[in-house]
C-alpha positions in Angstrom: 156.0 -101.3 120.2 154.4 -104.5 121.4 156.8 -107.4 122.1 155.0 -109.5 119.5 156.3 -107.2 116.8 159.8 -108.4 117.3 161.6 -111.5 116.1 164.7 -113.1 117.9 168.1 -113.2 116.3 169.7 -115.8 118.6 170.9 -116.0 122.2 173.8 -118.3 121.3 177.0 -118.2 119.2 179.4 -120.9 118.2 182.8 -121.8 116.6 181.3 -124.5 114.4 182.0 -124.9 110.7 179.3 -123.9 108.2 178.5 -127.6 107.4 178.2 -128.4 111.1 176.0 -125.4 111.7 173.7 -126.2 108.8 173.5 -129.9 109.8 172.4 -129.0 113.3 169.9 -126.4 112.0 168.3 -129.2 109.9 168.3 -131.9 112.5 167.7 -129.9 115.7 165.7 -126.9 114.5 163.0 -127.2 117.0 165.5 -127.5 119.8 167.4 -124.4 118.6 164.2 -122.5 118.5 163.2 -123.6 122.0 166.6 -122.4 123.3 166.4 -119.1 121.5 162.7 -119.0 122.1 160.1 -118.9 119.4 159.9 -116.0 117.0 156.7 -114.0 117.5 155.5 -112.8 114.1 153.0 -110.1 114.0 152.0 -108.2 110.9 153.0 -104.6 111.3 151.2 -101.9 109.3 154.0 -99.9 107.6 153.7 -96.2 107.1 153.9 -94.6 103.6 157.7 -94.4 103.8 157.9 -98.2 104.4 155.3 -99.3 101.9 156.1 -102.5 100.0 156.1 -102.3 96.2 156.7 -105.6 94.5 157.3 -104.3 91.0 159.1 -101.1 89.9 157.3 -97.9 89.1 157.9 -96.9 85.5 158.2 -93.3 86.7 159.6 -94.4 90.0 163.2 -93.2 89.4 161.9 -89.7 90.1 159.5 -90.9 92.8 156.5 -89.9 90.8 153.5 -92.2 90.8 153.0 -94.6 87.8 152.0 -98.1 86.8 154.0 -101.0 88.3 155.6 -103.6 86.1 157.4 -106.9 86.5 160.5 -107.6 84.4 160.3 -109.9 81.4 162.9 -112.5 80.8 164.9 -110.2 78.6 164.7 -107.4 81.2 166.1 -109.3 84.2 169.7 -108.1 83.9 168.7 -104.5 83.9 166.2 -105.0 86.7 168.7 -106.8 89.1 171.4 -104.3 88.4 169.4 -101.1 88.8 169.0 -99.6 92.3 165.5 -99.8 93.8 163.5 -96.7 93.1 163.4 -94.1 95.9 160.7 -94.6 98.5 159.8 -98.3 97.8 160.7 -101.6 99.3 161.3 -104.6 97.0 160.2 -107.9 98.7 162.0 -111.1 97.7 162.5 -114.6 98.9 165.6 -116.8 99.0 165.2 -120.6 99.0 168.0 -123.0 99.7 168.2 -126.4 97.9 170.4 -128.8 99.9 169.1 -132.0 98.2 171.4 -134.1 96.0 174.9 -135.6 96.2 176.9 -132.5 97.1 174.2 -129.9 97.8 174.5 -130.5 101.5 178.0 -128.8 101.2 177.4 -126.7 98.1 173.7 -125.9 98.1 171.9 -123.8 95.4 170.3 -120.5 96.4 167.4 -119.1 94.4 166.1 -115.6 94.6 162.5 -114.8 93.6 160.6 -111.6 93.5 157.3 -111.8 95.4 154.3 -110.7 93.4 151.1 -109.2 94.6 149.1 -112.3 93.6 151.2 -114.5 95.8 153.2 -115.9 93.0 157.0 -115.6 92.7 159.2 -114.5 89.7 162.7 -116.0 89.4 165.5 -113.4 89.4 168.8 -115.1 90.2 170.5 -118.2 91.5 173.8 -118.6 93.4 176.1 -121.4 94.4 179.5 -121.7 96.2 182.2 -122.7 93.8 184.0 -126.0 94.4 187.7 -126.4 94.6 188.2 -122.7 95.4 190.9 -121.6 97.8 188.5 -119.0 99.4 184.8 -118.9 99.5 183.6 -117.9 96.1 179.9 -117.7 95.0 178.8 -117.4 91.4 175.5 -115.6 90.6 173.5 -116.3 87.5 170.3 -115.2 85.8 170.0 -118.9 84.9 168.5 -121.3 87.5 170.5 -124.3 86.2 173.7 -123.1 84.6 175.8 -121.4 87.2 179.1 -121.6 85.4 181.3 -118.6 84.9 181.2 -119.1 81.2 177.4 -119.4 81.0 175.3 -116.8 79.3 173.5 -116.0 82.6 176.6 -115.2 84.7 176.1 -111.8 86.2 178.4 -111.5 89.2 180.3 -113.2 92.0 181.1 -112.9 95.7 184.7 -113.6 96.8 186.0 -113.8 100.4 189.4 -113.5 102.0 191.2 -116.5 103.5 189.5 -116.1 106.9 186.0 -115.6 105.5 185.6 -112.3 107.2 185.8 -109.9 104.2 183.8 -110.3 101.0 183.8 -108.4 97.7 180.9 -108.4 95.2 181.8 -108.0 91.5 179.7 -107.8 88.4 180.6 -110.0 85.4 183.4 -107.8 84.0 187.0 -108.8 83.6 189.6 -109.1 86.4 192.2 -106.3 85.7 195.0 -108.8 86.6 193.9 -110.8 83.6 193.5 -107.9 81.2 196.6 -108.7 79.0 195.1 -112.0 78.2 191.6 -110.9 77.2 190.3 -108.6 74.4 190.9 -104.9 74.9 187.2 -104.2 74.5 186.4 -106.4 77.5 185.3 -104.0 80.4 187.1 -104.2 83.7 184.8 -105.5 86.4 182.9 -103.3 88.8 183.0 -103.6 92.5 179.4 -103.5 93.7 179.9 -104.0 97.4 182.2 -105.1 100.2 181.1 -106.8 103.4 183.1 -107.0 106.6 182.2 -109.3 109.5 183.8 -108.5 112.9 183.9 -110.0 116.3 180.5 -110.1 117.8 179.6 -106.6 119.0 177.9 -107.8 122.2 180.5 -110.4 123.1 181.1 -113.9 122.1 177.5 -115.0 122.7 176.0 -112.1 120.8 175.0 -111.4 117.2 177.5 -110.8 114.4 178.6 -107.3 113.4 178.5 -106.4 109.7 179.7 -103.4 107.8 178.7 -103.0 104.1 180.5 -100.6 101.8 178.8 -99.8 98.4 179.3 -97.2 95.7 177.3 -94.0 96.1 174.6 -92.6 93.9 174.7 -89.6 91.6 172.1 -86.9 91.2 170.2 -89.0 88.7 169.8 -91.9 91.2 172.3 -94.0 89.3 175.1 -96.0 91.0 178.6 -94.5 90.6 180.8 -96.8 88.7 183.9 -98.1 90.6 186.3 -100.3 88.6 189.5 -100.8 90.6 192.6 -101.4 88.6 194.7 -102.3 91.6 194.4 -103.2 95.3 194.7 -99.6 96.4 191.5 -98.6 94.6 189.3 -101.4 96.0 186.3 -100.7 98.2 187.9 -102.5 101.2 191.2 -100.6 100.9 189.4 -97.3 100.5 187.3 -98.0 103.6 190.3 -99.1 105.6 192.0 -95.8 104.6 188.9 -93.8 105.3 188.8 -92.6 101.7 185.1 -92.5 101.6 184.4 -90.2 98.7 181.5 -91.5 96.5 181.0 -94.4 99.0 178.1 -95.3 101.3 178.9 -97.2 104.5 176.1 -99.2 106.1 176.0 -101.4 109.3 173.8 -104.0 110.8 171.3 -102.6 113.3 172.3 -103.7 116.8 169.5 -105.9 118.2 168.2 -105.4 121.7 168.4 -108.0 124.5 165.0 -109.0 125.7 164.8 -110.3 129.2 161.4 -112.0 128.7 162.5 -114.1 125.7 166.2 -114.3 126.7 167.2 -113.5 123.1 168.3 -110.6 120.9 165.4 -109.2 119.0 164.8 -106.9 116.0 161.5 -105.6 114.6 161.2 -107.3 111.2 157.6 -106.1 110.7 156.3 -109.6 110.5 158.6 -110.6 107.6 160.8 -112.9 109.7 159.3 -115.7 111.8 162.2 -118.0 113.0 165.3 -117.3 115.1 168.7 -117.5 113.5 172.1 -115.9 113.9 171.8 -115.0 110.2 168.9 -112.7 110.7 169.9 -109.1 110.2 169.0 -105.5 109.2 171.3 -103.1 107.4 171.0 -99.4 108.1 173.0 -96.2 107.6 174.7 -94.6 110.6 172.8 -91.4 110.4 169.3 -93.0 110.1 169.0 -96.3 112.0 165.3 -96.4 111.2 165.9 -96.5 107.4 166.3 -100.2 106.7 168.2 -100.6 103.5 168.2 -104.4 103.6 166.7 -107.0 105.9 167.1 -110.7 105.8 165.7 -113.5 107.9 164.5 -117.0 108.2 160.8 -118.0 107.7 161.4 -121.8 107.3 164.5 -124.1 107.6 165.5 -123.4 104.0 163.5 -120.3 103.2 164.4 -116.7 103.9 162.9 -113.3 103.1 165.1 -110.5 101.6 163.7 -107.0 101.4 165.8 -104.2 100.0 165.5 -100.5 99.3 167.6 -97.7 97.6 170.5 -97.4 97.1 170.8 -101.2 96.8 170.0 -103.2 93.7 168.8 -106.9 93.8 172.3 -108.2 92.9 174.0 -106.3 95.7 171.3 -107.4 98.2 171.4 -111.1 97.1 175.3 -111.1 97.3 175.3 -109.6 100.8 172.8 -112.3 101.9 174.9 -115.1 100.3 177.9 -113.9 102.3 175.9 -114.4 105.5 175.4 -118.1 104.7 179.2 -118.7 104.7 181.0 -120.3 107.6 182.9 -117.5 109.4 184.8 -119.2 112.3 186.1 -115.8 113.5 182.6 -114.4 113.7 180.4 -117.2 115.2 
């Protein structure tokens, strides 16, 4: 491919906190891009396998052709929880709002579905919880009320103490609190786990990610995983190599480009600015099948494109984890 098809990740790494990193990105973005060299966006004509579909095909679960539709307000929960239909790419955009008294430290994140007419449809919002011992993001169908008790609460992302392991839950009940809640309350599902490791290409290289998600059944539905104890969690099962009904994904390793002096990946024109946060997630057996790609297009705007077997909530949660400050990974 031509060099212009590729966008840089970054040629630098750091041990800065998340607040310091975001502050420097805002104040010295042009300097950062000049050091990493400019991204070189170039529209790339996708093949049939990579065609972008902004809505969901009504008959798309079987892969058959059919009319596209956009979810109505009362259909959002089903839309964001259902895996993308086979053979399509759902294109979204994440915007970050850092304005206000405490949004510099606890910004809002808004996920929108990109429509064919250039307009956007709101799907979800997310925000890091205050006064939490570990990084904890709440996700809501409501753009304003992101409280756990709100009607729009649909899931959360929780990290370990180091900020290197993240688990994504739906809005079910924590099994540890089951004695104190109604018996009819469903135990929460684990929708994904994300592991960040020491940079795969050395201290100055890009971050390494491993994503573990529930597998799919023969009806293209996600297998339900509701751990009742620590031994049944996605992270523990992955560590013990108990991978039955699990799918393991990893970030695609970018290539070092001598001409631009930066690590580059082909984002097919969807990413236009260099950032250590830019990534693509692929299965081991097919590195060309991009399950999720995420990257910067403006200081506070990012594209998020996902495909089966991910749903919008899983994809958004994985991207939220990448915003977190991981001192052991930078």
